[in-house]
ZABA-413338 format. One record per residue (C-alpha): residue in three letters; x, y, z. Coordinates in pm, whole numbers, always signed. Layout:
BEGIN
+-----+--------+--------+--------+
| res |      X |      Y |      Z |
+-----+--------+--------+--------+
| ALA |      X |      Y |      Z |
...
+-----+--------+--------+--------+
***
This chain:
BEGIN
+-----+--------+--------+--------+
| res |      X |      Y |      Z |
+-----+--------+--------+--------+
| MET | -20042 |  -5709 |  +1644 |
| GLU | -20183 |  -5487 |  +1369 |
| ARG | -19993 |  -5170 |  +1455 |
| LYS | -19751 |  -5072 |  +1180 |
| VAL | -19377 |  -5058 |  +1237 |
| PHE | -19159 |  -4861 |   +999 |
| ALA | -18779 |  -4878 |   +997 |
| ILE | -18702 |  -4527 |   +876 |
| GLY | -18321 |  -4528 |   +877 |
| PHE | -18111 |  -4557 |   +563 |
| ASN | -18024 |  -4886 |   +400 |
| LYS | -17697 |  -5054 |   +506 |
| THR | -17777 |  -4993 |   +874 |
| GLY | -17870 |  -5349 |   +967 |
| THR | -18209 |  -5354 |   +794 |
| THR | -18188 |  -5721 |   +697 |
| SER | -18111 |  -5816 |  +1057 |
| LEU | -18403 |  -5601 |  +1167 |
| HIS | -18628 |  -5778 |   +918 |
| ARG | -18525 |  -6116 |  +1062 |
| LEU | -18598 |  -5993 |  +1413 |
| PHE | -18948 |  -5888 |  +1307 |
| GLN | -19001 |  -6235 |  +1164 |
| ALA | -18877 |  -6391 |  +1489 |
| LEU | -19155 |  -6195 |  +1660 |
| SER | -19402 |  -6358 |  +1418 |
| LEU | -19475 |  -6025 |  +1252 |
| ARG | -19551 |  -5997 |   +882 |
| SER | -19240 |  -5819 |   +764 |
| TYR | -19163 |  -5668 |   +424 |
| HIS | -18798 |  -5602 |   +337 |
| GLY | -18758 |  -5422 |     +6 |
| THR | -18796 |  -5090 |   -172 |
| GLU | -19157 |  -5088 |   -295 |
| TRP | -19303 |  -4944 |    +27 |
| ARG | -19081 |  -4634 |    +20 |
| SER | -19306 |  -4438 |   -217 |
| CYS | -19580 |  -4448 |    +51 |
| ASN | -19833 |  -4483 |   -232 |
| ASN | -19871 |  -4861 |   -249 |
| ILE | -20162 |  -4888 |     -8 |
| ARG | -20223 |  -5255 |    -86 |
| LEU | -19867 |  -5341 |    +10 |
| LEU | -19877 |  -5122 |   +320 |
| ASN | -20195 |  -5294 |   +434 |
| SER | -20048 |  -5640 |   +378 |
| TYR | -19764 |  -5629 |   +631 |
| ASN | -19694 |  -5517 |   +986 |
| CYS | -19334 |  -5411 |   +943 |
| PHE | -19134 |  -5239 |   +670 |
| SER | -18761 |  -5192 |   +623 |
| ASP | -18480 |  -5124 |   +372 |
| GLY | -18446 |  -4752 |   +313 |
| VAL | -18616 |  -4427 |   +402 |
| PRO | -18977 |  -4338 |   +316 |
| HIS | -19034 |  -4068 |    +57 |
| ASN | -19315 |  -3913 |   +259 |
| LEU | -19298 |  -3980 |   +631 |
| PRO | -19587 |  -3746 |   +723 |
| LYS | -19812 |  -3937 |   +481 |
| LEU | -19725 |  -4270 |   +645 |
| ASP | -19787 |  -4113 |   +982 |
| SER | -20133 |  -3994 |   +881 |
| LEU | -20226 |  -4319 |   +708 |
| PHE | -20141 |  -4530 |  +1012 |
| PRO | -20209 |  -4351 |  +1342 |
| GLY | -20028 |  -4514 |  +1633 |
| ALA | -19748 |  -4652 |  +1412 |
| LYS | -19409 |  -4712 |  +1568 |
| PHE | -19090 |  -4590 |  +1402 |
| ILE | -18746 |  -4743 |  +1439 |
| TRP | -18472 |  -4501 |  +1342 |
| GLN | -18163 |  -4714 |  +1291 |
| VAL | -17826 |  -4545 |  +1244 |
| ARG | -17464 |  -4640 |  +1182 |
| ASP | -17130 |  -4460 |  +1206 |
| LEU | -17051 |  -4259 |   +893 |
| GLU | -16731 |  -4443 |   +799 |
| SER | -16865 |  -4800 |   +799 |
| TRP | -17195 |  -4686 |   +643 |
| ILE | -17017 |  -4531 |   +344 |
| PHE | -16793 |  -4836 |   +303 |
| SER | -17094 |  -5068 |   +320 |
| ARG | -17274 |  -4874 |    +49 |
| LEU | -16967 |  -4869 |   -175 |
| SER | -16917 |  -5244 |   -131 |
| HIS | -17284 |  -5302 |   -210 |
| ILE | -17252 |  -5109 |   -536 |
| GLU | -16935 |  -5300 |   -621 |
| ARG | -17129 |  -5626 |   -588 |
| GLN | -17419 |  -5484 |   -789 |
| LYS | -17183 |  -5404 |  -1075 |
| LEU | -17124 |  -5775 |  -1122 |
| ASN | -17484 |  -5789 |  -1241 |
| LYS | -17503 |  -5695 |  -1609 |
| ASP | -17846 |  -5537 |  -1550 |
| PHE | -17711 |  -5288 |  -1297 |
| SER | -17725 |  -4928 |  -1415 |
| PRO | -17572 |  -4668 |  -1179 |
| SER | -17755 |  -4342 |  -1128 |
| LYS | -17630 |  -3992 |  -1053 |
| HIS | -17618 |  -4050 |   -679 |
| TRP | -17590 |  -4428 |   -660 |
| ASN | -17243 |  -4509 |   -783 |
| ASP | -16896 |  -4567 |   -644 |
| ASP | -16766 |  -4217 |   -707 |
| VAL | -16688 |  -3906 |   -504 |
| GLU | -17006 |  -3726 |   -611 |
| SER | -17219 |  -4005 |   -468 |
| VAL | -17026 |  -4013 |   -140 |
| ILE | -17064 |  -3637 |    -97 |
| ASN | -17436 |  -3656 |   -172 |
| TRP | -17487 |  -3943 |    +78 |
| ILE | -17322 |  -3747 |   +358 |
| LYS | -17530 |  -3436 |   +286 |
| GLN | -17850 |  -3638 |   +251 |
| ARG | -17781 |  -3818 |   +580 |
| ASN | -17734 |  -3491 |   +767 |
| LYS | -18048 |  -3333 |   +620 |
| TYR | -18269 |  -3635 |   +679 |
| HIS | -18156 |  -3706 |  +1034 |
| LEU | -18205 |  -3344 |  +1138 |
| PHE | -18551 |  -3359 |   +983 |
| LEU | -18630 |  -3665 |  +1197 |
| PHE | -18513 |  -3490 |  +1512 |
| ASN | -18748 |  -3202 |  +1442 |
| TYR | -19035 |  -3426 |  +1333 |
| PHE | -19029 |  -3639 |  +1647 |
| GLN | -18920 |  -3366 |  +1887 |
| ASN | -19244 |  -3382 |  +2084 |
| ARG | -19320 |  -3749 |  +2015 |
| LYS | -19019 |  -3936 |  +2144 |
| SER | -19231 |  -4229 |  +2261 |
| ASP | -19320 |  -4303 |  +1898 |
| VAL | -18962 |  -4347 |  +1777 |
| LEU | -18664 |  -4558 |  +1882 |
| LEU | -18318 |  -4433 |  +1789 |
| VAL | -18080 |  -4731 |  +1782 |
| ASN | -17748 |  -4842 |  +1635 |
| ILE | -17825 |  -5204 |  +1552 |
| ILE | -17470 |  -5283 |  +1446 |
| ARG | -17290 |  -5142 |  +1750 |
| ASP | -17539 |  -5181 |  +2033 |
| LYS | -17535 |  -5531 |  +2180 |
| ASN | -17868 |  -5460 |  +2347 |
| ALA | -18035 |  -5342 |  +2027 |
| ALA | -18266 |  -5644 |  +1996 |
| SER | -18387 |  -5612 |  +2355 |
| LYS | -18453 |  -5240 |  +2307 |
| ILE | -18650 |  -5300 |  +1987 |
| VAL | -18854 |  -5586 |  +2134 |
| SER | -18942 |  -5380 |  +2441 |
| PHE | -19022 |  -5074 |  +2228 |
| LEU | -19272 |  -5281 |  +2030 |
| GLY | -19439 |  -5409 |  +2345 |
| PHE | -19309 |  -5768 |  +2343 |
| GLU | -19153 |  -5964 |  +2624 |
| GLY | -18881 |  -6226 |  +2613 |
| ASN | -18513 |  -6256 |  +2533 |
| PHE | -18409 |  -6202 |  +2173 |
| GLU | -18075 |  -6155 |  +2003 |
| MET | -18025 |  -5954 |  +1688 |
| PRO | -17982 |  -6187 |  +1389 |
| ILE | -17656 |  -6116 |  +1208 |
| GLU | -17716 |  -6075 |   +836 |
| ASN | -17498 |  -5954 |   +546 |
| GLU | -17192 |  -5916 |   +767 |
| ASN | -16854 |  -5900 |   +596 |
| PRO | -16645 |  -6143 |   +804 |
| GLU | -16313 |  -6018 |   +666 |
| LYS | -16400 |  -5649 |   +689 |
| ILE | -16145 |  -5569 |   +420 |
| ILE | -16191 |  -5219 |   +276 |
| SER | -16035 |  -5153 |    -63 |
| ALA | -15788 |  -4868 |   -114 |
| LYS | -16028 |  -4723 |   -372 |
| HIS | -16308 |  -4696 |   -118 |
| HIS | -16075 |  -4542 |   +140 |
| ASP | -15971 |  -4281 |   -115 |
| LEU | -16329 |  -4202 |   -216 |
| LEU | -16427 |  -4134 |   +143 |
| GLN | -16116 |  -3929 |   +216 |
| ILE | -16164 |  -3712 |    -93 |
| GLY | -16532 |  -3662 |     -9 |
| MET | -16449 |  -3561 |   +348 |
| GLN | -16184 |  -3319 |   +227 |
| LYS | -16417 |  -3155 |    -23 |
| LEU | -16681 |  -3111 |   +248 |
| LYS | -16415 |  -3002 |   +501 |
| ILE | -16527 |  -3262 |   +753 |
| PRO | -16266 |  -3361 |  +1017 |
| SER | -16183 |  -3728 |  +1053 |
| SER | -16315 |  -3725 |  +1411 |
| GLU | -16670 |  -3711 |  +1271 |
| LEU | -16631 |  -4042 |  +1086 |
| LYS | -16744 |  -4229 |  +1398 |
| PHE | -17060 |  -4024 |  +1459 |
| ASP | -17369 |  -4223 |  +1369 |
| ILE | -17623 |  -3941 |  +1330 |
| PHE | -17477 |  -3636 |  +1159 |
| CYS | -17164 |  -3428 |  +1095 |
| PRO | -17187 |  -3105 |  +1299 |
| SER | -16925 |  -2932 |  +1084 |
| LEU | -17178 |  -2920 |   +800 |
| GLU | -17447 |  -2753 |  +1009 |
| LYS | -17505 |  -2433 |  +1199 |
| ARG | -17385 |  -2424 |  +1557 |
| SER | -17742 |  -2437 |  +1687 |
| ALA | -17803 |  -2781 |  +1534 |
| ALA | -17489 |  -2924 |  +1689 |
| LYS | -17599 |  -2797 |  +2030 |
| MET | -17963 |  -2904 |  +2005 |
| TYR | -17918 |  -3261 |  +1888 |
| PRO | -17674 |  -3544 |  +1965 |
| VAL | -17427 |  -3628 |  +1691 |
| ASP | -17419 |  -3990 |  +1805 |
| SER | -17679 |  -4228 |  +1949 |
| LYS | -17465 |  -4285 |  +2260 |
| LEU | -17545 |  -3929 |  +2364 |
| PRO | -17877 |  -3820 |  +2519 |
| TRP | -18138 |  -3663 |  +2295 |
| LEU | -18166 |  -3313 |  +2437 |
| SER | -18490 |  -3115 |  +2421 |
+-----+--------+--------+--------+
***
């Protein structure tokens, strides 16, 4: 299989598990950040599948690799934010870690992540509006049938289970992380009911967006 497969959802949405599934399908899979620029042609030509973050220029990838398949993996807002904050907390144990303006365990970062998530996901809805056969919207973490859906989407047959990677067995969320999310939600005036939506927060968008697109992957993608 030489067709390219790009996982275009954010990091901390099961990308490592997705990478392992690609490998189980005997696909050359790259899991890392170097492909995101969409400029490393040598790297892009060396693998079938790419994951771990969103591409900086999706239309460029699309034009470079006609017929590519796109997996849009999502996760509920609450656990996604907590996973990112925990990841940064672990990174801080590394003396070489240097936080940036929007990659830190602070309220400003949380607010930016939520806004960025909304903007990007609505962009994807519009981009693939007339090409739904080219993209698979899936919640790898919640959907028990995620592996089967991905395998079928890529044109493979057989029974596969999603490998479980980087799971926190205790699922203990610190009080600090709870507070960061709560403060961020309050500043953005987002109701707590939207914490479980895995696509976007409708309270941040115009009414038309909330009516046109599903806020959660359990809902049908309306045209």
